[in-house]
C-alpha positions as CSV (number, residue, x, y, z in Angstrom):
1,M,-5.4,29.4,-9.0
2,R,-8.3,31.7,-7.9
3,A,-10.6,28.7,-7.6
4,A,-8.0,26.8,-5.5
5,L,-7.7,29.8,-3.2
6,L,-11.5,30.1,-2.8
7,I,-11.7,26.3,-1.9
8,A,-8.9,26.6,0.6
9,A,-10.5,29.7,2.2
10,A,-13.9,27.8,2.4
11,L,-12.2,24.8,4.0
12,T,-10.4,27.0,6.5
13,T,-13.6,28.8,7.4
14,T,-15.5,25.5,7.8
15,A,-12.7,24.1,10.0
16,G,-12.7,27.3,12.1
17,L,-16.5,27.1,12.6
18,A,-16.3,23.4,13.6
19,Q,-13.6,24.2,16.2
20,A,-15.6,27.2,17.4
21,A,-18.8,25.4,17.9
22,P,-18.9,24.1,21.5
23,R,-19.9,20.5,22.1
24,Q,-23.1,20.0,24.0
25,R,-22.4,19.3,27.7
26,V,-25.2,17.3,29.3
27,A,-25.7,16.3,33.0
28,V,-28.1,13.6,34.0
29,I,-29.7,14.3,37.4
30,V,-31.9,11.8,39.3
31,D,-34.5,14.1,40.7
32,L,-37.2,11.7,42.0
33,T,-37.4,8.0,42.9
34,A,-40.2,5.7,43.9
35,N,-39.5,2.1,45.0
36,V,-36.0,2.4,43.5
37,S,-32.9,2.2,45.7
38,A,-30.3,5.0,45.8
39,A,-27.7,2.6,44.4
40,R,-30.0,1.6,41.5
41,A,-30.8,5.2,40.8
42,T,-27.1,6.2,40.6
43,E,-26.5,3.2,38.4
44,L,-29.2,4.2,36.0
45,G,-28.1,7.8,35.9
46,A,-24.5,6.7,35.0
47,A,-25.9,4.3,32.4
48,M,-27.9,7.0,30.6
49,A,-24.9,9.4,30.5
50,A,-22.6,6.7,29.1
51,A,-25.2,5.6,26.5
52,L,-25.8,9.2,25.4
53,E,-22.1,9.9,25.0
54,R,-21.7,6.7,23.1
55,E,-24.5,7.4,20.6
56,L,-24.3,11.2,20.3
57,V,-21.6,13.8,19.8
58,I,-21.8,15.3,23.3
59,D,-20.1,15.3,26.6
60,A,-22.3,13.6,29.3
61,T,-22.0,13.0,33.0
62,G,-24.1,11.2,35.4
63,G,-24.2,8.9,38.4
64,G,-21.7,9.5,41.2
65,D,-20.0,12.3,39.2
66,V,-23.2,14.3,39.4
67,L,-24.0,13.4,43.0
68,R,-20.6,14.7,44.3
69,R,-21.3,18.2,42.7
70,L,-24.9,18.7,43.7
71,P,-25.8,20.9,46.7
72,P,-25.4,19.1,50.1
73,E,-29.2,19.3,50.7
74,G,-29.8,17.8,47.2
75,V,-31.9,19.2,44.4
76,P,-34.9,21.4,45.7
77,D,-38.3,20.0,44.9
78,D,-39.3,23.2,43.0
79,C,-36.0,23.5,41.1
80,L,-37.6,23.0,37.7
81,A,-39.7,26.1,38.3
82,V,-36.9,28.3,39.6
83,P,-34.5,29.7,36.9
84,A,-31.9,30.6,39.5
85,C,-31.8,27.0,40.7
86,L,-31.4,25.7,37.2
87,T,-28.6,28.1,36.5
88,D,-26.9,27.1,39.7
89,L,-27.1,23.4,38.7
90,G,-25.7,24.2,35.2
91,T,-22.8,26.0,36.8
92,R,-22.1,23.3,39.3
93,L,-22.2,20.5,36.7
94,D,-20.5,22.6,33.9
95,A,-23.5,21.6,31.7
96,S,-25.3,23.5,29.0
97,E,-28.2,21.0,29.2
98,L,-29.8,19.0,32.0
99,L,-31.8,15.8,32.0
100,F,-33.9,15.4,35.2
101,L,-35.0,11.8,35.8
102,S,-37.9,10.5,37.7
103,L,-37.5,6.8,38.4
104,I,-40.6,4.8,39.4
105,Q,-40.6,1.0,39.9
106,V,-43.8,-0.6,38.8
107,G,-43.7,-4.4,39.2
108,T,-40.5,-5.5,37.5
109,T,-40.3,-2.4,35.2
110,V,-38.6,0.9,36.0
111,Q,-40.4,3.8,34.3
112,V,-38.1,6.6,33.5
113,E,-39.7,10.0,33.1
114,T,-37.2,12.5,31.6
115,T,-37.4,16.3,31.5
116,W,-34.9,18.3,29.4
117,V,-33.8,21.7,30.6
118,Q,-31.6,24.4,29.1
119,P,-30.4,26.5,32.1
120,A,-29.3,29.5,30.0
121,T,-32.7,30.1,28.6
122,G,-34.9,28.4,31.2
123,D,-36.5,26.2,28.5
124,V,-38.1,23.0,30.0
125,R,-39.5,20.2,27.9
126,A,-40.7,16.7,28.7
127,R,-39.3,13.7,26.8
128,P,-41.0,10.4,26.0
129,R,-41.1,7.9,28.9
130,I,-38.6,5.0,28.8
131,D,-39.5,1.6,30.3
132,I,-36.7,-0.7,31.5
133,D,-37.8,-4.3,32.0
134,A,-36.2,-6.5,34.6
135,D,-34.3,-8.5,32.0
136,A,-33.3,-5.5,29.9
137,R,-29.9,-3.8,29.8
138,A,-30.4,-0.2,30.8
139,G,-27.5,1.0,28.6
140,E,-29.0,-0.6,25.5
141,V,-32.4,0.9,26.2
142,F,-31.0,4.4,26.8
143,A,-28.9,4.1,23.6
144,A,-32.0,3.3,21.5
145,A,-33.7,6.3,23.0
146,A,-30.8,8.7,22.7
147,Q,-32.1,10.6,19.7
148,R,-35.5,11.1,21.4
149,L,-33.9,12.4,24.5
150,L,-31.6,14.9,22.7
151,P,-33.1,15.4,19.2
152,D,-30.8,18.4,18.5
153,A,-27.6,16.4,19.1
154,E,-25.6,15.1,16.3
155,H,-25.6,11.3,16.0
156,R,-22.2,9.8,16.4
157,V,-21.0,8.0,13.3
158,V,-18.9,4.9,14.0
159,P,-16.4,4.3,11.2
160,L,-16.8,1.0,9.5
161,A,-14.1,-1.5,10.0
162,V,-12.3,-2.2,6.8
163,V,-11.7,-5.9,6.5
164,A,-9.1,-6.9,3.9
165,A,-10.3,-9.7,1.7
166,P,-8.0,-12.7,2.1
167,P,-5.7,-13.1,-0.9
168,G,-7.0,-15.6,-3.4
169,P,-5.0,-18.4,-4.9
170,R,-2.3,-17.2,-7.2
171,R,-2.0,-18.3,-10.8
172,H,0.5,-21.0,-11.4
173,M,1.5,-23.6,-14.0
174,T,-0.3,-26.9,-13.3
175,R,0.9,-30.3,-14.5
176,T,-1.6,-30.1,-17.4
177,S,-0.2,-26.7,-18.3
178,W,3.4,-27.9,-18.3
179,A,2.4,-31.0,-20.4
180,V,0.6,-28.9,-23.0
181,A,3.4,-26.4,-23.1
182,G,5.9,-29.2,-23.6
183,V,3.9,-30.6,-26.5
184,S,3.5,-27.1,-28.0
185,L,7.3,-26.6,-27.9
186,A,8.0,-29.9,-29.4
187,A,5.5,-29.2,-32.2
188,L,7.0,-25.8,-32.7
189,G,10.5,-27.3,-33.0
190,G,9.3,-30.0,-35.4
191,G,7.5,-27.4,-37.5
192,V,10.5,-25.1,-37.7
193,G,12.8,-28.1,-38.5
194,L,10.6,-29.4,-41.3
195,G,10.0,-25.9,-42.6
196,L,13.8,-25.2,-42.9
197,S,14.3,-28.6,-44.5
198,A,11.5,-27.9,-47.0
199,R,12.9,-24.5,-47.8
200,A,16.4,-25.8,-48.4
201,T,15.0,-28.5,-50.8
202,Y,12.9,-25.9,-52.6
203,Q,15.9,-23.6,-53.1
204,R,18.0,-26.5,-54.4
205,C,15.2,-27.5,-56.9
206,E,15.0,-23.9,-58.0
207,R,18.7,-23.8,-58.8
208,S,18.8,-27.2,-60.4
209,P,15.4,-28.2,-61.7
210,D,16.8,-31.3,-63.5
211,A,18.2,-32.7,-60.2
212,C,14.7,-32.8,-58.5
213,D,12.7,-35.8,-59.5
214,G,9.0,-36.4,-58.7
215,D,9.7,-38.2,-55.4
216,T,11.8,-35.2,-54.2
217,R,9.0,-32.8,-55.1
218,D,6.4,-34.9,-53.4
219,G,8.5,-35.1,-50.3
220,L,8.9,-31.4,-50.4
221,A,5.2,-30.9,-50.4
222,T,4.7,-33.4,-47.6
223,R,7.3,-31.7,-45.4
224,A,5.8,-28.3,-46.1
225,L,2.3,-29.5,-45.2
226,A,3.7,-31.2,-42.0
227,A,5.5,-28.0,-41.0
228,D,2.3,-26.0,-41.4
229,A,0.3,-28.5,-39.3
230,L,2.9,-28.6,-36.5
231,S,3.0,-24.8,-36.5
232,V,-0.7,-24.6,-36.1
233,A,-0.6,-27.2,-33.4
234,A,2.1,-25.2,-31.6
235,L,0.0,-22.1,-31.8
236,I,-3.1,-23.9,-30.4
237,G,-1.0,-25.4,-27.7
238,G,0.3,-22.0,-26.7
239,A,-3.2,-20.6,-26.5
240,V,-4.3,-23.6,-24.4
241,T,-1.3,-23.2,-22.0
242,T,-2.2,-19.5,-21.6
243,Y,-5.8,-20.3,-20.9
244,L,-4.9,-22.9,-18.3
245,Y,-2.5,-20.5,-16.6
246,V,-5.1,-17.8,-16.4
247,R,-7.7,-20.2,-15.0
248,S,-5.3,-21.8,-12.6
249,A,-6.5,-19.6,-9.7
250,R,-9.9,-21.2,-9.8
251,P,-10.7,-24.6,-8.3
252,P,-10.7,-27.3,-11.0
253,V,-13.9,-28.8,-9.6
254,Q,-16.9,-26.9,-8.2
255,A,-19.7,-28.8,-6.5
256,A,-23.0,-27.6,-5.1
257,I,-26.0,-29.4,-3.5
258,T,-29.4,-27.7,-4.0
259,P,-32.4,-28.9,-1.9
260,V,-35.5,-29.8,-4.0
261,P,-38.9,-31.0,-2.8
262,A,-38.1,-34.6,-3.7
263,G,-34.6,-34.6,-2.1
264,A,-31.5,-32.8,-3.4
265,M,-29.8,-32.0,-6.7
266,A,-26.0,-32.2,-7.0
267,D,-24.2,-29.9,-9.5
268,V,-20.6,-30.7,-10.2
269,R,-18.6,-28.6,-12.7
270,F,-15.2,-29.3,-14.0
271,E,-13.1,-26.5,-15.3
272,F,-10.1,-27.0,-17.5
């Protein structure tokens, strides 16, 4: 009882801590662009936020949602070096972490330079550059780099879909099974009949030995032997019927073709 109470208390404490721990709130801000249109910059900011939220256990915002909440004059050029500016942005965007993006178009590739900022502490760190080719999907590129952009964030675990296996063929009585079962029942009936007849003759001979001649005794032995043989046949038939029923869920014929250097080899197996 004490152990159960301790486990329950531990689980309650763990659940309370999980609920108390706030989720990271990240805002993606496009700070600088070169040869990149405003529309493209907004699109990339939104794509990064969506990819981060899809891959990590965080709340992320970007694109037009961030633009609407920035100061009317935009982000000052020296904001990264001014703690008050970073704090103001964190408050405006309701974010505990900021990702400043510098987008530079070089040929057909957009180079994304990212700077991570924590407004509460003023901590500023550069992140590895990300290259987005002309034929690449920005969301997929950002998703692949999510853990490098926010190494402290918990990776989101996607539950695996459980696919129920299709039900296999059910066991059933095949024609062969019914035939063997019928023969087995006939043998059992014949064995029981001959056995009862032999027993009756034996008891009669025991009561009146003078009434049983040699032919009668020979016939008694023959019927007893036939009864034993039919009983054994019925037992074997019952075993075969059971085996055929258990194996009825498998296909009677299995074929496979294996390529070999000189051609192919066929393998056909019959199950019965």
